[in-house]
N, C-alpha and C positions, 0 to 999 in steps of 0.2 A: 575493620578492611571492608570492601563493600565486594559482595560477590559476585554479581557483574562484572565491575571492573576487575576485579582480579585475575578472571580466567581467560586464559591465551588464546588466540586465532592463530589458528592451523591453517598457513598459506596455500592454497589447491595450487598442483603446477599452472605453471603460466602466467600466472598472478605475482606482479612487482607492486611492492610498496616504496613510495619517497616522500620523504618528508622533507616541504617547501614555505619555511618560518612558521606561522600559526595555521599551515593546512597539509593535510596529507592526499597526495595524489595515489588513486588505486587505477591498475592497467590490468587490463584480462581480456580472455580473447573473447568478449563480448562489448568491449568499449572501455571508456576512462570515465572513474569518476573524483568529486574531490569529498571530503569531508575535513570539518574545522578541528582545527586541535585547540583546545581552549589553555589557558595560562595555566602554569603550574603545573599542567600535564606530561608526560615525556614518555615517547616510546623509542622501546627498542627490538630491536629485529635479528634474531640470534638463529640459523639452522631453519627457516621457514618457518619461524613460530616468530608472532608479535604479539607481546606485551606493554601494559599503559601503566605508569607509578603515578604516585600524586606527589605532591610535594609536602603537604603537611596535612595534618587531619582535621581542619577545616569544615564545618560544614557544605559549604560552597564547593571545596577540592573533594569531599565525598561526591556529592552529585553530579559535579563536572567528571568525576571521574569514571561513573556506568554511563552515562550519556558517549563521551566520548567512545570509549569500548564500542557498546551497542552500533552506533550510529559507524566506527568503523568497520563490525560486522556486516552491517544489510549494506556495505559498500562491497565487501571482498566477496560476500554470494553472489549480489546484483553483477559484477564484472564474470562469473565463473558460471553460473546457472542460471541467473533472470528471476525475475519474480513474476507471479501472474496472480491475476484477482480475478472470478468469475461470477459474473451477473445473471440472474434470472428476472422473465418480466412475466409476472403473473396477470391474469387479467382477459376478458374477453376483448379480443381484438388488438392487443398488444402484440408489438412487433418490433424486432429492431431491423435495421439493413445497413450493408457497409457501401459507399459508394464512394469508392477512391480513398481517401484520407479521411472521409466524414460520416459520422454515425448517424443514422436518419430514423429515430424512433415515433412510432406511431402509440400513443399512451393513453388514450380516449379525448382528447382535445378535439377541438375543430382544423387545429392544425399540426403538421408534422412536426418535431424537435430536430432541429438540426446542430449535432454538437462537432465540431472541428477537433482533431482528435492533435493535441501538444506533441512535438519532437520528442522524439521517444520513449512512446506509446505505442503501442500497434495492437489492434485489436482483428480479432478472428470470432465472427459469428458463425454456433455450430448447426442450429437450428432458428427458427425467427425470434425464441424465445431466452434464448441462451447466448450469451455473449462474454467471452473471454478478453481480459486483458495483459497485455506480458510489456517488459521492459527492466532494465536494467535498476532505475533511480526508484526506490521502494516508496519515499515520499510524494514522487511526483505520481506513481500507479494509482497509491491510494486517494490521494488527492482527487483523481481522473474519476475513478471509481465513488467517490461521495458527491461530486456533481454530476453525476449520469442519475446514481438514485436521489438527488436531489428532486429532478423532475419532477418524480411521484414515488414518494415516501411508504412503505408498505403501511395501509389503514387497517387498522383494529380491528373493523368489523365483519368486513369480508378477505382481509389479507393481499387485495390488489394493491399492486405497485412494483417497482422494481426493487430489488432485495438481491444481500450477497447471499451466494449458494452458501445453503448450509443454516443459514439463519434463521433463528425461530422466531416467529410473531407473537405475542401476546394478543391471543382474542378477547376479543369483549363480547357480554350476550347483547344482542339487539334489543326492540323492546320487548315489552311482555306481552302487549296486546290488549283484548279488550277478558281475558280472564278473571277477575277480581269484578268487571260491572254487569249488572244486572237492568 
């Protein structure tokens, strides 16, 4: 039995789950999300607890069981409390500004990088080098954070770039210099 798939999902107050065909609609105080329900996976709702079951023990069904449960848990958490992701800009002159629904990033290029935020993702600039992204859809939030990070990923020699908060960058030693030559 899948360890992830067999774990029940306790619904917080104010969260409703409805199944319509091959999709699960999750409605909560922060909004609505839809999660797919794979073939062969059944959902049962009893006393505010959702549990998923699979039709057989084939490898595909075991994989889908855990995936469906994880995606549903992400939807429930998103509509009840939401998700957030923090980014840090490390480097001389690197900074971020929020202008309306657009992020303006100064990352050492000859021009500023302008990134329009997609619908459902909000940004908050705490200081010039810290950015907090928040939203209810975990996949979309992770994609936006990854795209912002890809403008200037952290480099291993000086550690400059855009990184996730708490991310450890593996540093490399630079040139050895003229120590061995005479």
